[in-house]
C-alpha positions as CSV (number, residue, x, y, z in Angstrom):
1,M,181.6,-84.4,158.7
2,E,182.0,-87.0,156.2
3,T,182.1,-86.0,152.4
4,P,179.2,-87.3,150.5
5,N,179.8,-89.5,147.4
6,H,178.7,-87.5,144.3
7,T,179.7,-90.3,141.6
8,G,176.9,-91.5,139.6
9,L,174.6,-88.6,140.7
10,D,171.2,-88.2,139.1
11,P,171.7,-85.8,136.0
12,S,168.3,-84.1,137.6
13,V,170.1,-83.4,141.0
14,F,172.7,-81.1,142.0
15,F,175.0,-80.8,145.1
16,L,175.7,-77.6,147.1
17,L,178.9,-78.2,148.4
18,G,178.8,-75.2,150.7
19,I,181.9,-73.7,151.6
20,P,185.0,-75.4,150.0
21,G,188.0,-75.2,152.1
22,L,186.2,-74.2,155.3
23,E,184.1,-77.5,155.7
24,Q,185.8,-78.1,159.1
25,F,184.3,-74.9,160.5
26,H,180.7,-75.2,158.8
27,L,179.1,-76.0,162.3
28,W,180.7,-72.8,163.7
29,L,179.6,-70.7,160.8
30,S,176.1,-71.9,161.5
31,L,175.9,-70.0,164.6
32,P,176.5,-66.3,162.9
33,V,173.9,-67.8,160.1
34,C,171.3,-68.7,163.0
35,C,171.9,-65.3,164.6
36,L,171.4,-63.3,161.4
37,G,168.3,-65.4,160.5
38,T,166.8,-64.9,163.7
39,A,167.5,-61.3,163.7
40,T,166.0,-61.0,160.2
41,I,162.8,-62.8,161.3
42,V,162.3,-60.7,164.6
43,G,163.6,-57.4,163.2
44,N,161.4,-57.5,160.2
45,I,158.3,-58.7,161.7
46,T,158.5,-56.1,164.3
47,I,158.8,-53.5,161.6
48,L,155.6,-54.7,159.8
49,V,153.7,-55.0,163.0
50,V,154.7,-51.8,164.3
51,V,153.9,-49.9,161.0
52,A,150.4,-51.9,160.5
53,T,149.2,-51.1,164.1
54,E,150.4,-47.4,164.6
55,P,148.4,-45.0,162.2
56,A,151.1,-42.3,162.7
57,L,153.6,-44.5,160.7
58,H,151.2,-44.7,157.6
59,K,153.6,-42.4,155.7
60,P,155.2,-43.2,152.2
61,V,158.7,-43.6,153.9
62,Y,157.5,-46.5,156.3
63,L,155.7,-48.0,153.7
64,F,158.4,-48.1,151.7
65,L,160.1,-49.7,154.7
66,C,157.4,-52.3,155.3
67,M,158.1,-53.4,151.2
68,L,161.9,-53.6,151.9
69,S,161.2,-55.8,155.1
70,T,158.7,-58.0,153.2
71,I,161.3,-58.6,150.4
72,D,163.9,-59.3,153.0
73,L,161.8,-61.6,154.9
74,A,161.2,-63.7,151.6
75,A,164.7,-63.4,150.5
76,S,165.8,-65.0,153.9
77,F,163.4,-67.8,153.6
78,S,164.8,-68.5,150.3
79,T,168.4,-69.1,151.2
80,V,168.8,-69.8,155.0
81,P,166.9,-73.0,155.6
82,K,168.9,-74.6,152.9
83,L,172.3,-73.2,154.1
84,L,171.4,-74.2,157.4
85,A,171.0,-77.8,156.3
86,I,174.4,-77.7,154.4
87,L,176.3,-76.2,157.5
88,W,174.8,-78.5,159.9
89,C,174.6,-81.9,158.2
90,G,176.1,-81.8,154.6
91,A,172.2,-82.0,153.2
92,G,173.4,-80.4,149.9
93,H,171.2,-82.2,147.4
94,I,168.8,-80.0,145.5
95,S,166.8,-81.2,142.6
96,A,167.3,-79.1,139.3
97,S,164.0,-77.5,139.2
98,A,164.3,-76.6,143.2
99,C,167.9,-75.2,142.1
100,L,166.4,-73.0,139.3
101,A,163.6,-71.7,141.4
102,Q,166.1,-70.7,144.2
103,M,168.2,-69.0,141.7
104,F,164.9,-67.2,140.4
105,F,163.8,-65.9,143.5
106,I,167.2,-64.8,145.2
107,H,168.1,-62.6,142.1
108,A,164.6,-61.5,141.8
109,F,164.1,-60.5,145.3
110,C,167.7,-58.8,145.2
111,M,166.4,-56.7,142.2
112,M,163.0,-55.9,144.0
113,E,165.0,-54.8,147.1
114,S,167.2,-52.5,144.8
115,T,164.0,-50.8,143.4
116,V,162.5,-50.2,146.5
117,L,165.8,-48.4,147.9
118,L,165.5,-46.4,144.7
119,A,162.0,-45.5,145.4
120,M,163.1,-44.5,149.1
121,A,165.7,-42.1,147.7
122,F,162.9,-40.5,145.7
123,D,160.7,-40.2,148.7
124,R,163.6,-38.1,150.5
125,Y,164.3,-36.3,147.3
126,V,160.5,-35.0,147.2
127,A,160.3,-34.8,151.0
128,I,163.5,-32.2,151.0
129,C,163.2,-30.6,147.6
130,H,159.5,-30.4,147.1
131,P,158.0,-30.7,150.8
132,L,154.6,-28.8,149.9
133,R,154.0,-31.2,147.2
134,Y,155.2,-34.3,149.2
135,V,151.4,-35.5,149.9
136,T,150.2,-35.1,146.5
137,I,153.0,-36.8,144.8
138,L,153.4,-39.8,147.0
139,T,149.8,-40.9,147.3
140,D,148.7,-44.3,148.4
141,T,148.1,-45.1,144.7
142,I,151.4,-44.3,143.6
143,I,153.2,-46.1,146.3
144,A,151.2,-49.1,145.4
145,R,152.1,-48.7,141.7
146,I,155.9,-48.4,142.9
147,G,155.4,-51.8,144.8
148,G,154.0,-53.2,141.7
149,V,156.8,-52.0,139.6
150,A,159.5,-53.3,141.9
151,M,158.0,-56.9,142.0
152,V,157.5,-56.9,138.0
153,R,160.8,-55.5,137.2
154,G,162.6,-58.0,139.4
155,S,160.5,-60.9,138.2
156,L,160.8,-60.1,134.5
157,L,164.5,-59.5,134.6
158,M,164.9,-63.0,136.0
159,L,162.3,-64.8,134.0
160,S,164.5,-65.6,131.3
161,C,167.4,-66.8,133.6
162,P,165.9,-70.7,134.1
163,F,165.1,-71.0,130.6
164,L,168.8,-70.1,129.9
165,I,170.1,-72.3,132.3
166,G,167.7,-75.0,131.4
167,R,169.1,-75.3,127.7
168,L,172.3,-75.9,129.1
169,S,173.7,-79.6,129.3
170,F,176.1,-80.2,132.5
171,C,178.1,-83.4,131.1
172,Q,180.9,-83.2,133.9
173,S,180.0,-82.2,137.1
174,H,176.8,-81.3,139.3
175,V,178.6,-80.4,142.4
176,I,178.0,-76.5,143.1
177,P,180.9,-75.1,144.9
178,H,178.6,-72.7,146.6
179,T,176.1,-72.4,149.6
180,Y,173.1,-71.5,147.0
181,C,172.5,-71.8,143.4
182,E,174.2,-68.7,142.3
183,H,173.5,-68.0,138.7
184,M,177.1,-67.7,137.3
185,V,178.4,-70.5,139.5
186,V,176.0,-73.0,137.9
187,V,176.7,-71.7,134.5
188,K,180.5,-72.6,135.0
189,L,179.7,-76.0,135.3
190,A,177.9,-76.4,131.8
191,C,179.5,-77.8,128.9
192,G,178.0,-76.0,125.9
193,D,178.2,-72.2,124.9
194,T,177.6,-70.1,127.7
195,R,178.1,-66.7,126.3
196,P,174.3,-65.8,126.4
197,N,174.1,-66.7,129.7
198,R,177.0,-64.5,130.8
199,V,175.9,-61.5,128.7
200,Y,172.4,-61.7,130.1
201,G,173.8,-61.9,133.8
202,L,176.0,-59.1,133.2
203,T,173.4,-57.0,131.5
204,A,170.9,-57.7,134.3
205,A,173.2,-56.8,137.0
206,L,174.3,-53.3,135.0
207,L,170.5,-52.5,134.6
208,V,169.8,-52.8,138.1
209,I,173.1,-52.0,140.1
210,G,174.2,-49.6,137.6
211,V,170.9,-47.7,136.9
212,D,169.7,-47.8,140.5
213,L,172.9,-46.5,142.0
214,F,172.9,-43.9,139.5
215,C,169.5,-42.7,139.9
216,I,170.1,-42.8,143.9
217,G,173.3,-40.8,143.4
218,L,171.4,-38.1,141.6
219,S,168.8,-38.0,144.2
220,Y,171.1,-37.3,146.7
221,A,172.9,-34.6,144.6
222,F,169.6,-32.7,144.4
223,I,169.0,-33.0,147.9
224,T,172.7,-31.7,148.7
225,Q,172.3,-28.6,146.6
226,A,168.7,-28.1,148.3
227,V,170.0,-28.4,151.6
228,Y,173.1,-26.3,151.2
229,H,170.7,-23.4,150.5
230,L,168.6,-23.5,153.6
231,A,168.9,-20.6,155.8
232,S,170.1,-22.2,159.1
233,A,172.5,-24.7,160.2
234,E,169.8,-26.5,162.3
235,A,167.3,-26.8,159.2
236,R,170.5,-28.2,157.3
237,S,171.2,-30.7,160.0
238,K,167.4,-31.9,160.6
239,A,167.2,-32.3,156.7
240,L,170.3,-34.5,156.3
241,G,169.2,-36.4,159.4
242,T,165.8,-37.6,157.6
243,C,168.3,-39.4,155.5
244,G,170.5,-40.9,157.7
245,S,168.9,-44.4,157.9
246,H,168.4,-44.7,154.2
247,V,172.0,-44.0,153.5
248,C,173.3,-46.5,156.2
249,V,170.9,-49.1,154.4
250,I,172.4,-48.3,151.0
251,F,175.9,-48.7,152.3
252,I,174.9,-52.0,153.9
253,S,173.0,-53.3,150.9
254,Y,175.2,-52.2,148.1
255,T,178.7,-52.4,149.4
256,P,178.7,-56.4,149.8
257,A,176.7,-56.5,146.5
258,L,179.5,-54.6,144.6
259,F,182.3,-56.5,146.2
260,S,180.7,-59.8,145.6
261,F,180.1,-58.7,142.0
262,F,183.7,-57.5,141.0
263,A,185.2,-60.0,143.1
264,H,183.4,-62.8,141.0
265,R,184.0,-61.3,137.8
266,F,187.6,-59.5,138.1
267,G,189.1,-61.3,141.2
268,H,190.3,-64.5,139.6
269,H,193.1,-64.8,142.0
270,V,190.7,-64.4,145.1
271,P,190.2,-67.8,147.0
272,L,186.9,-69.5,146.3
273,H,185.8,-69.4,149.9
274,I,186.4,-65.6,150.0
275,H,183.8,-65.2,147.0
276,I,181.4,-67.5,148.7
277,L,181.7,-65.7,152.1
278,L,181.1,-62.5,150.1
279,A,178.1,-63.6,148.5
280,N,176.6,-64.9,151.7
281,V,177.3,-61.5,153.3
282,Y,175.5,-59.8,150.7
283,L,172.5,-62.0,151.3
284,L,172.5,-62.3,155.0
285,F,173.7,-59.1,156.6
286,P,171.1,-56.5,154.9
287,P,167.9,-58.2,155.8
288,A,169.2,-58.6,159.4
289,L,170.6,-54.9,159.8
290,N,168.0,-52.9,158.0
291,P,165.3,-53.2,160.7
292,I,168.1,-52.4,163.2
293,V,169.4,-49.3,161.5
294,Y,165.9,-47.8,161.0
295,G,164.8,-48.8,164.7
296,V,168.2,-47.3,166.1
297,K,167.9,-44.0,164.0
298,T,164.4,-43.4,163.5
299,K,162.8,-41.6,166.5
300,E,159.1,-42.4,165.4
301,I,159.9,-46.1,164.9
302,R,161.8,-46.3,168.2
303,E,158.7,-44.8,170.0
304,S,155.9,-46.9,168.3
305,V,158.1,-50.2,169.0
306,V,158.0,-49.2,172.9
307,S,154.4,-48.1,172.5
308,V,153.1,-51.2,170.7
309,F,154.9,-53.5,173.6
310,Q,153.8,-51.7,176.3
311,R,150.0,-52.1,174.9
312,G,150.8,-55.7,174.6
313,Q,152.1,-55.7,178.2
314,R,149.1,-54.1,179.4
315,N,146.7,-56.4,177.4
316,L,148.5,-59.5,179.1
317,N,148.2,-58.0,182.4
318,D,144.7,-57.0,181.9
319,P,143.2,-59.6,179.8
320,E,139.5,-58.7,180.5
321,V,140.2,-55.1,179.2
């Protein structure tokens, strides 16, 4: 692939370089990106359709799962098209406004997803520790409000980010050594005082990842305590089994996020392409794997998926019915 000429680049345009050091593998790397993008679209749309068409799944845990699927789809559409354009043909040019918009949406969606994962932990806490009050606590109104809080929280925490970036001048380079407009990578290109941006980025990350992980851990501490006091081993196993999918999704979502976060701030000797690969794992894997985890580990979803496809097959075979 020919390296584009970035000299004399319009100051209102940035260039996403992709994965420096692995340019010769860009086409090969596009294959797993395509697979993960396809899995994200098919898996999450399947979840949304199945939950919408199956009245038995109109429960809080599955409504939260629909929120998660919607966020995952939106986040995927914010990153995958441009990523594939870079890997396929080196089309890394992106306007400054589009770069700021991508930055805002990617980070806002990640924060929204973290909030929904926290809400799902609260759902499991209420279901196991206060089962008789489950229906009265997690009403449709409360679930809608939680969804609204997730949207507002993610949007507000990232709202200042484009304005803080916009005040900076980029007098040296407009070449972003990354596959998307990641906040700290763009900040490092600036010439002026970037301390407000660095403090803001760290504070926002700690407010989301730190607070949410602490609250999720607290929820599961109460859940473990409640399960330990159940009379039979079968009851304990059944109660913990209802948490299995959520625990898997937490590990899938937060593990690459934490690796990327700490490697970016403290792994100064980690090669640049490792930083970028970790960041892309964080963005690409959870949206693709979340619906698979819930589809495989949750009996109700498995049976509902089969039921929906069987109905669709019957409708195709009997169009007049």
